[in-house]
A tleap script that builds the chain and sets N, CA, C and O, in Angstrom:
source leaprc.protein.ff14SB
mol = sequence {
  NMET THR PRO ARG PHE VAL PHE THR GLU GLU
  ALA GLU THR GLN LEU LEU LYS ILE LEU GLY
  TYR LEU ALA ASP GLU SER GLU SER ALA ALA
  VAL ARG VAL ARG ASP ALA ILE TYR ASP ALA
  VAL GLY LYS LEU ALA GLU ARG PRO GLY ILE
  GLY HIE THR ARG GLN ASP LEU THR ASP ARG
  PRO VAL LYS PHE TRP SER VAL TYR SER TYR
  LEU ILE VAL TYR ASP SER GLU SER ARG PRO
  LEU THR ILE VAL ALA ILE LEU HIE GLY ALA
  ARG ASP VAL GLU GLN LEU LEU LYS CTHR
}
set mol.1.N position { 3.211 2.009 27.349 }
set mol.1.CA position { 3.186 2.548 25.984 }
set mol.1.C position { 4.286 3.383 25.899 }
set mol.1.O position { 4.585 4.163 26.803 }
set mol.2.N position { 4.958 3.256 24.779 }
set mol.2.CA position { 6.035 4.156 24.312 }
set mol.2.C position { 5.655 5.528 23.899 }
set mol.2.O position { 4.767 5.684 23.060 }
set mol.3.N position { 6.309 6.592 24.470 }
set mol.3.CA position { 5.783 7.975 24.060 }
set mol.3.C position { 6.174 8.185 22.671 }
set mol.3.O position { 7.196 7.662 22.224 }
set mol.4.N position { 5.366 8.968 21.925 }
set mol.4.CA position { 5.404 9.365 20.683 }
set mol.4.C position { 6.667 10.357 20.290 }
set mol.4.O position { 7.254 10.367 19.208 }
set mol.5.N position { 6.924 11.147 21.382 }
set mol.5.CA position { 7.857 12.207 21.304 }
set mol.5.C position { 8.385 12.442 22.725 }
set mol.5.O position { 7.758 12.068 23.716 }
set mol.6.N position { 9.573 13.083 22.784 }
set mol.6.CA position { 10.250 13.523 24.063 }
set mol.6.C position { 10.994 14.762 23.699 }
set mol.6.O position { 11.456 15.006 22.585 }
set mol.7.N position { 11.070 15.607 24.885 }
set mol.7.CA position { 11.699 16.776 24.660 }
set mol.7.C position { 12.938 16.625 25.492 }
set mol.7.O position { 12.916 16.054 26.583 }
set mol.8.N position { 14.162 17.213 24.893 }
set mol.8.CA position { 15.344 17.240 25.634 }
set mol.8.C position { 15.137 18.216 26.822 }
set mol.8.O position { 14.149 18.949 26.868 }
set mol.9.N position { 16.074 18.207 27.762 }
set mol.9.CA position { 15.878 19.006 29.053 }
set mol.9.C position { 15.942 20.553 28.551 }
set mol.9.O position { 15.263 21.430 29.084 }
set mol.10.N position { 16.791 20.782 27.517 }
set mol.10.CA position { 17.065 22.256 26.947 }
set mol.10.C position { 15.721 22.563 26.313 }
set mol.10.O position { 15.214 23.655 26.571 }
set mol.11.N position { 15.068 21.689 25.484 }
set mol.11.CA position { 13.894 22.093 24.775 }
set mol.11.C position { 12.795 22.432 25.749 }
set mol.11.O position { 12.070 23.414 25.593 }
set mol.12.N position { 12.679 21.479 26.892 }
set mol.12.CA position { 11.643 21.651 27.753 }
set mol.12.C position { 11.745 23.133 28.490 }
set mol.12.O position { 10.776 23.874 28.661 }
set mol.13.N position { 13.082 23.415 28.886 }
set mol.13.CA position { 13.124 24.611 29.464 }
set mol.13.C position { 12.821 25.770 28.677 }
set mol.13.O position { 12.205 26.732 29.136 }
set mol.14.N position { 13.311 25.684 27.307 }
set mol.14.CA position { 13.018 26.753 26.469 }
set mol.14.C position { 11.462 27.073 26.317 }
set mol.14.O position { 11.021 28.222 26.339 }
set mol.15.N position { 10.689 25.945 26.163 }
set mol.15.CA position { 9.411 26.001 25.936 }
set mol.15.C position { 8.618 26.628 27.177 }
set mol.15.O position { 7.688 27.426 27.068 }
set mol.16.N position { 9.138 26.135 28.370 }
set mol.16.CA position { 8.625 26.705 29.509 }
set mol.16.C position { 9.016 28.375 29.778 }
set mol.16.O position { 8.266 29.109 30.422 }
set mol.17.N position { 10.104 28.765 29.272 }
set mol.17.CA position { 10.413 30.148 29.281 }
set mol.17.C position { 9.544 30.981 28.374 }
set mol.17.O position { 9.085 32.087 28.656 }
set mol.18.N position { 9.358 30.246 27.132 }
set mol.18.CA position { 8.460 30.984 26.102 }
set mol.18.C position { 6.974 31.058 26.660 }
set mol.18.O position { 6.334 32.104 26.551 }
set mol.19.N position { 6.473 29.995 27.224 }
set mol.19.CA position { 5.202 30.202 27.717 }
set mol.19.C position { 5.035 31.008 28.886 }
set mol.19.O position { 3.921 31.478 29.120 }
set mol.20.N position { 6.016 31.232 29.664 }
set mol.20.CA position { 6.120 31.978 30.927 }
set mol.20.C position { 5.948 33.554 30.508 }
set mol.20.O position { 5.122 34.340 30.972 }
set mol.21.N position { 6.856 33.788 29.596 }
set mol.21.CA position { 7.092 35.174 28.897 }
set mol.21.C position { 5.599 35.641 28.377 }
set mol.21.O position { 5.131 36.724 28.726 }
set mol.22.N position { 4.931 34.780 27.560 }
set mol.22.CA position { 3.787 35.029 27.048 }
set mol.22.C position { 2.710 35.258 27.875 }
set mol.22.O position { 1.865 36.123 27.642 }
set mol.23.N position { 2.696 34.306 29.114 }
set mol.23.CA position { 1.586 34.394 29.946 }
set mol.23.C position { 1.716 35.703 30.697 }
set mol.23.O position { 0.651 36.206 31.055 }
set mol.24.N position { 2.731 36.283 30.968 }
set mol.24.CA position { 3.013 37.536 31.493 }
set mol.24.C position { 2.186 38.644 30.783 }
set mol.24.O position { 1.656 39.578 31.385 }
set mol.25.N position { 2.133 38.452 29.508 }
set mol.25.CA position { 1.480 39.425 28.661 }
set mol.25.C position { -0.166 39.004 28.480 }
set mol.25.O position { -1.089 39.811 28.591 }
set mol.26.N position { -0.310 37.582 28.182 }
set mol.26.CA position { -1.653 37.043 27.851 }
set mol.26.C position { -1.687 35.659 28.214 }
set mol.26.O position { -0.866 34.887 27.717 }
set mol.27.N position { -2.584 35.249 29.061 }
set mol.27.CA position { -2.703 33.886 29.399 }
set mol.27.C position { -3.218 33.070 28.030 }
set mol.27.O position { -2.713 32.020 27.631 }
set mol.28.N position { -4.215 33.705 27.464 }
set mol.28.CA position { -4.735 33.102 26.374 }
set mol.28.C position { -3.675 32.873 25.260 }
set mol.28.O position { -3.739 31.838 24.597 }
set mol.29.N position { -2.749 33.747 25.037 }
set mol.29.CA position { -1.701 33.576 23.968 }
set mol.29.C position { -0.877 32.429 24.263 }
set mol.29.O position { -0.570 31.621 23.387 }
set mol.30.N position { -0.445 32.309 25.666 }
set mol.30.CA position { 0.263 31.214 26.061 }
set mol.30.C position { -0.206 29.759 25.949 }
set mol.30.O position { 0.460 28.770 25.643 }
set mol.31.N position { -1.517 29.852 26.271 }
set mol.31.CA position { -2.353 28.607 25.954 }
set mol.31.C position { -2.459 28.215 24.491 }
set mol.31.O position { -2.382 27.040 24.133 }
set mol.32.N position { -2.643 29.266 23.626 }
set mol.32.CA position { -2.778 28.957 22.173 }
set mol.32.C position { -1.446 28.515 21.587 }
set mol.32.O position { -1.412 27.652 20.710 }
set mol.33.N position { -0.296 29.124 22.086 }
set mol.33.CA position { 1.030 28.674 21.528 }
set mol.33.C position { 1.356 27.391 22.056 }
set mol.33.O position { 1.872 26.559 21.310 }
set mol.34.N position { 1.086 27.088 23.424 }
set mol.34.CA position { 1.346 25.667 23.694 }
set mol.34.C position { 0.591 24.670 23.043 }
set mol.34.O position { 1.121 23.666 22.567 }
set mol.35.N position { -0.562 24.885 22.999 }
set mol.35.CA position { -1.395 23.972 22.144 }
set mol.35.C position { -0.996 23.739 20.681 }
set mol.35.O position { -1.070 22.617 20.180 }
set mol.36.N position { -0.563 24.835 19.990 }
set mol.36.CA position { -0.212 24.814 18.805 }
set mol.36.C position { 1.083 24.039 18.575 }
set mol.36.O position { 1.197 23.339 17.568 }
set mol.37.N position { 2.103 24.145 19.512 }
set mol.37.CA position { 3.305 23.505 19.585 }
set mol.37.C position { 3.022 22.039 19.770 }
set mol.37.O position { 3.447 21.220 18.956 }
set mol.38.N position { 2.273 21.669 20.884 }
set mol.38.CA position { 2.046 20.155 21.115 }
set mol.38.C position { 1.222 19.639 19.837 }
set mol.38.O position { 1.409 18.477 19.476 }
set mol.39.N position { 0.369 20.406 19.177 }
set mol.39.CA position { -0.252 19.686 18.090 }
set mol.39.C position { 0.818 19.577 16.896 }
set mol.39.O position { 0.783 18.664 16.071 }
set mol.40.N position { 1.590 20.411 16.895 }
set mol.40.CA position { 2.764 20.342 15.713 }
set mol.40.C position { 3.660 19.012 16.181 }
set mol.40.O position { 3.843 18.091 15.384 }
set mol.41.N position { 4.062 18.991 17.184 }
set mol.41.CA position { 4.890 17.865 17.642 }
set mol.41.C position { 4.244 16.487 17.558 }
set mol.41.O position { 4.846 15.490 17.160 }
set mol.42.N position { 3.096 16.502 17.925 }
set mol.42.CA position { 2.279 15.116 17.685 }
set mol.42.C position { 2.329 14.860 16.094 }
set mol.42.O position { 2.615 13.757 15.627 }
set mol.43.N position { 2.031 15.959 15.329 }
set mol.43.CA position { 1.993 15.793 13.747 }
set mol.43.C position { 3.442 15.246 13.231 }
set mol.43.O position { 3.574 14.385 12.362 }
set mol.44.N position { 4.485 15.888 13.910 }
set mol.44.CA position { 5.728 15.386 13.513 }
set mol.44.C position { 6.148 14.109 13.959 }
set mol.44.O position { 6.932 13.447 13.279 }
set mol.45.N position { 5.686 13.690 15.066 }
set mol.45.CA position { 6.071 12.225 15.559 }
set mol.45.C position { 5.267 11.310 14.595 }
set mol.45.O position { 5.632 10.137 14.514 }
set mol.46.N position { 4.183 11.743 13.839 }
set mol.46.CA position { 3.445 10.784 13.142 }
set mol.46.C position { 4.272 10.772 11.711 }
set mol.46.O position { 4.486 9.710 11.125 }
set mol.47.N position { 4.626 11.788 11.305 }
set mol.47.CA position { 5.417 12.064 10.031 }
set mol.47.C position { 6.432 13.013 10.170 }
set mol.47.O position { 6.271 14.207 9.918 }
set mol.48.N position { 7.690 12.410 10.646 }
set mol.48.CA position { 8.884 13.192 10.955 }
set mol.48.C position { 9.441 13.736 9.660 }
set mol.48.O position { 10.178 14.715 9.775 }
set mol.49.N position { 9.218 13.274 8.470 }
set mol.49.CA position { 9.884 13.613 7.211 }
set mol.49.C position { 9.249 14.982 6.761 }
set mol.49.O position { 9.689 15.491 5.730 }
set mol.50.N position { 8.271 15.599 7.441 }
set mol.50.CA position { 7.663 16.590 6.772 }
set mol.50.C position { 8.371 18.088 7.128 }
set mol.50.O position { 7.975 19.152 6.652 }
set mol.51.N position { 9.379 17.956 7.964 }
set mol.51.CA position { 10.084 19.264 8.225 }
set mol.51.C position { 11.042 19.293 7.189 }
set mol.51.O position { 11.081 18.510 6.240 }
set mol.52.N position { 11.916 20.354 7.441 }
set mol.52.CA position { 12.978 20.650 6.556 }
set mol.52.C position { 14.326 21.037 7.201 }
set mol.52.O position { 14.396 21.644 8.269 }
set mol.53.N position { 15.369 20.648 6.486 }
set mol.53.CA position { 16.595 20.941 6.952 }
set mol.53.C position { 16.993 22.390 6.654 }
set mol.53.O position { 16.449 23.075 5.788 }
set mol.54.N position { 18.101 22.840 7.535 }
set mol.54.CA position { 18.420 24.178 7.428 }
set mol.54.C position { 20.124 24.123 7.382 }
set mol.54.O position { 20.776 24.564 8.328 }
set mol.55.N position { 20.581 23.710 6.535 }
set mol.55.CA position { 22.078 23.689 6.510 }
set mol.55.C position { 22.904 24.969 6.536 }
set mol.55.O position { 24.106 24.947 6.797 }
set mol.56.N position { 22.226 26.093 6.256 }
set mol.56.CA position { 22.729 27.291 6.427 }
set mol.56.C position { 22.617 27.708 8.073 }
set mol.56.O position { 23.251 28.692 8.454 }
set mol.57.N position { 21.857 26.992 8.963 }
set mol.57.CA position { 22.096 27.275 10.408 }
set mol.57.C position { 22.727 26.204 11.263 }
set mol.57.O position { 23.117 26.486 12.397 }
set mol.58.N position { 22.853 24.907 10.736 }
set mol.58.CA position { 23.556 23.973 11.321 }
set mol.58.C position { 23.828 22.815 10.563 }
set mol.58.O position { 23.144 22.449 9.607 }
set mol.59.N position { 25.024 22.128 11.078 }
set mol.59.CA position { 25.262 20.806 10.218 }
set mol.59.C position { 24.916 19.735 10.961 }
set mol.59.O position { 25.291 18.608 10.639 }
set mol.60.N position { 24.115 19.975 12.107 }
set mol.60.CA position { 23.572 18.816 13.049 }
set mol.60.C position { 22.416 18.180 12.149 }
set mol.60.O position { 21.727 18.892 11.419 }
set mol.61.N position { 22.247 16.829 12.242 }
set mol.61.CA position { 21.196 16.001 11.561 }
set mol.61.C position { 19.768 16.341 12.224 }
set mol.61.O position { 19.104 15.460 12.771 }
set mol.62.N position { 19.398 17.504 12.149 }
set mol.62.CA position { 18.003 18.004 12.727 }
set mol.62.C position { 17.073 18.440 11.661 }
set mol.62.O position { 17.550 18.788 10.581 }
set mol.63.N position { 15.852 18.455 11.847 }
set mol.63.CA position { 15.013 19.154 10.875 }
set mol.63.C position { 14.202 20.170 11.706 }
set mol.63.O position { 14.136 20.105 12.933 }
set mol.64.N position { 13.508 21.234 10.863 }
set mol.64.CA position { 12.831 22.346 11.399 }
set mol.64.C position { 11.369 22.425 11.096 }
set mol.64.O position { 10.993 22.242 9.938 }
set mol.65.N position { 10.535 22.679 12.037 }
set mol.65.CA position { 9.082 23.179 11.868 }
set mol.65.C position { 8.843 24.348 12.365 }
set mol.65.O position { 9.416 24.662 13.407 }
set mol.66.N position { 7.989 25.206 11.764 }
set mol.66.CA position { 7.550 26.476 12.446 }
set mol.66.C position { 6.230 26.318 12.952 }
set mol.66.O position { 5.404 25.520 12.508 }
set mol.67.N position { 6.039 27.206 14.017 }
set mol.67.CA position { 4.752 27.326 14.635 }
set mol.67.C position { 4.712 28.718 15.152 }
set mol.67.O position { 5.343 29.063 16.151 }
set mol.68.N position { 3.994 29.473 14.486 }
set mol.68.CA position { 3.884 31.021 14.694 }
set mol.68.C position { 5.226 31.406 14.706 }
set mol.68.O position { 5.957 30.963 13.821 }
set mol.69.N position { 5.718 32.231 15.645 }
set mol.69.CA position { 7.151 32.763 15.481 }
set mol.69.C position { 8.199 31.812 15.949 }
set mol.69.O position { 9.336 32.228 16.169 }
set mol.70.N position { 7.913 30.682 16.097 }
set mol.70.CA position { 8.861 29.730 16.983 }
set mol.70.C position { 9.246 28.605 15.912 }
set mol.70.O position { 8.476 28.242 15.023 }
set mol.71.N position { 10.583 28.080 16.119 }
set mol.71.CA position { 11.097 26.960 15.382 }
set mol.71.C position { 11.050 25.825 16.404 }
set mol.71.O position { 11.415 25.988 17.568 }
set mol.72.N position { 10.612 24.729 15.948 }
set mol.72.CA position { 10.634 23.447 16.690 }
set mol.72.C position { 11.778 22.672 15.905 }
set mol.72.O position { 11.627 22.365 14.722 }
set mol.73.N position { 12.961 22.362 16.639 }
set mol.73.CA position { 14.182 21.602 16.047 }
set mol.73.C position { 14.086 20.341 16.709 }
set mol.73.O position { 14.094 20.197 17.932 }
set mol.74.N position { 13.983 19.296 15.729 }
set mol.74.CA position { 13.900 17.873 16.000 }
set mol.74.C position { 14.718 17.051 15.264 }
set mol.74.O position { 15.198 17.389 14.181 }
set mol.75.N position { 14.954 15.696 15.939 }
set mol.75.CA position { 15.675 14.776 15.305 }
set mol.75.C position { 14.805 13.750 14.620 }
set mol.75.O position { 14.233 12.903 15.306 }
set mol.76.N position { 14.672 13.773 13.317 }
set mol.76.CA position { 13.621 12.990 12.651 }
set mol.76.C position { 13.842 11.628 12.652 }
set mol.76.O position { 12.927 10.845 12.399 }
set mol.77.N position { 15.183 11.195 12.960 }
set mol.77.CA position { 15.430 9.644 12.713 }
set mol.77.C position { 15.184 9.159 14.253 }
set mol.77.O position { 15.185 7.932 14.361 }
set mol.78.N position { 14.978 9.869 15.443 }
set mol.78.CA position { 14.834 9.134 16.493 }
set mol.78.C position { 13.534 8.658 16.819 }
set mol.78.O position { 12.564 9.180 16.270 }
set mol.79.N position { 13.366 7.614 17.750 }
set mol.79.CA position { 12.210 7.022 18.198 }
set mol.79.C position { 12.220 6.788 19.611 }
set mol.79.O position { 12.998 5.919 20.005 }
set mol.80.N position { 11.458 7.433 20.519 }
set mol.80.CA position { 10.647 8.450 19.955 }
set mol.80.C position { 11.168 9.576 19.567 }
set mol.80.O position { 12.290 9.883 19.968 }
set mol.81.N position { 10.416 10.447 18.668 }
set mol.81.CA position { 10.970 11.788 18.195 }
set mol.81.C position { 11.529 12.448 19.380 }
set mol.81.O position { 11.027 12.495 20.502 }
set mol.82.N position { 12.681 12.971 18.963 }
set mol.82.CA position { 13.300 13.906 20.076 }
set mol.82.C position { 13.284 15.416 19.652 }
set mol.82.O position { 13.849 15.823 18.636 }
set mol.83.N position { 12.576 16.219 20.536 }
set mol.83.CA position { 12.553 17.580 20.218 }
set mol.83.C position { 13.771 18.264 20.815 }
set mol.83.O position { 13.863 18.337 22.040 }
set mol.84.N position { 14.736 18.784 20.005 }
set mol.84.CA position { 16.087 19.168 20.435 }
set mol.84.C position { 15.981 20.744 20.997 }
set mol.84.O position { 16.511 21.003 22.077 }
set mol.85.N position { 15.374 21.661 20.340 }
set mol.85.CA position { 15.017 22.841 20.766 }
set mol.85.C position { 13.593 23.534 20.356 }
set mol.85.O position { 12.940 22.994 19.463 }
set mol.86.N position { 13.163 24.563 20.902 }
set mol.86.CA position { 12.145 25.377 20.526 }
set mol.86.C position { 12.753 26.795 20.792 }
set mol.86.O position { 13.181 27.211 21.869 }
set mol.87.N position { 12.702 27.494 19.521 }
set mol.87.CA position { 13.448 28.789 19.644 }
set mol.87.C position { 12.522 29.872 18.892 }
set mol.87.O position { 11.771 29.529 17.979 }
set mol.88.N position { 12.608 30.962 19.259 }
set mol.88.CA position { 12.017 32.099 18.607 }
set mol.88.C position { 12.783 32.566 17.306 }
set mol.88.O position { 13.980 32.851 17.345 }
set mol.89.N position { 12.084 32.625 16.236 }
set mol.89.CA position { 12.777 32.691 14.899 }
set mol.89.C position { 13.616 33.983 15.032 }
set mol.89.O position { 14.676 33.997 14.406 }
set mol.90.N position { 13.316 34.975 15.697 }
set mol.90.CA position { 14.133 36.084 15.543 }
set mol.90.C position { 15.414 36.087 16.427 }
set mol.90.O position { 16.121 37.094 16.458 }
set mol.91.N position { 15.692 35.083 17.074 }
set mol.91.CA position { 16.923 34.810 17.966 }
set mol.91.C position { 17.927 34.418 16.857 }
set mol.91.O position { 17.630 34.172 15.688 }
set mol.92.N position { 19.019 34.400 17.342 }
set mol.92.CA position { 20.333 33.833 16.554 }
set mol.92.C position { 20.296 32.352 16.633 }
set mol.92.O position { 20.905 31.740 17.510 }
set mol.93.N position { 19.558 31.755 15.685 }
set mol.93.CA position { 19.175 30.297 15.810 }
set mol.93.C position { 20.516 29.564 15.454 }
set mol.93.O position { 20.777 28.531 16.070 }
set mol.94.N position { 21.323 30.001 14.563 }
set mol.94.CA position { 22.616 29.429 14.316 }
set mol.94.C position { 23.633 29.428 15.448 }
set mol.94.O position { 24.407 28.484 15.599 }
set mol.95.N position { 23.624 30.470 16.223 }
set mol.95.CA position { 24.609 30.547 17.264 }
set mol.95.C position { 23.934 29.880 18.462 }
set mol.95.O position { 24.725 29.583 19.358 }
set mol.96.N position { 22.543 29.551 18.700 }
set mol.96.CA position { 22.177 28.822 19.700 }
set mol.96.C position { 22.382 27.224 19.558 }
set mol.96.O position { 22.635 26.449 20.480 }
set mol.97.N position { 22.221 26.924 18.246 }
set mol.97.CA position { 22.310 25.608 17.962 }
set mol.97.C position { 23.750 24.847 18.050 }
set mol.97.O position { 23.934 23.630 18.021 }
set mol.98.N position { 24.803 25.970 18.174 }
set mol.98.CA position { 26.120 25.477 18.225 }
set mol.98.C position { 26.419 25.008 19.669 }
set mol.98.O position { 27.385 24.275 19.880 }
set mol.99.N position { 25.567 25.440 20.710 }
set mol.99.CA position { 25.975 24.985 22.047 }
set mol.99.C position { 25.322 23.568 22.215 }
set mol.99.O position { 25.492 22.930 23.254 }
savepdb mol mol.pdb
quit
């Protein structure tokens, strides 16, 4: 069976760091955020057009979807859906997406 979505290595690392940081403060918060992100990614895989572009942040052909304070950055044209990054919205998203 073909997966509905995949994480880039960078996105997977970012998610693990986010969850580790949250777990240090509250295990239940980390679980809640993890579940919400996976639920959102599943929804995006079913309907990839529901996100929005942010040309003010990047010229890359990606879309954005927010979950709590985090931005899921994904390639809506890829199959399976590719999660490019998961970033906290307070970070310098524009700079982070340049790399």
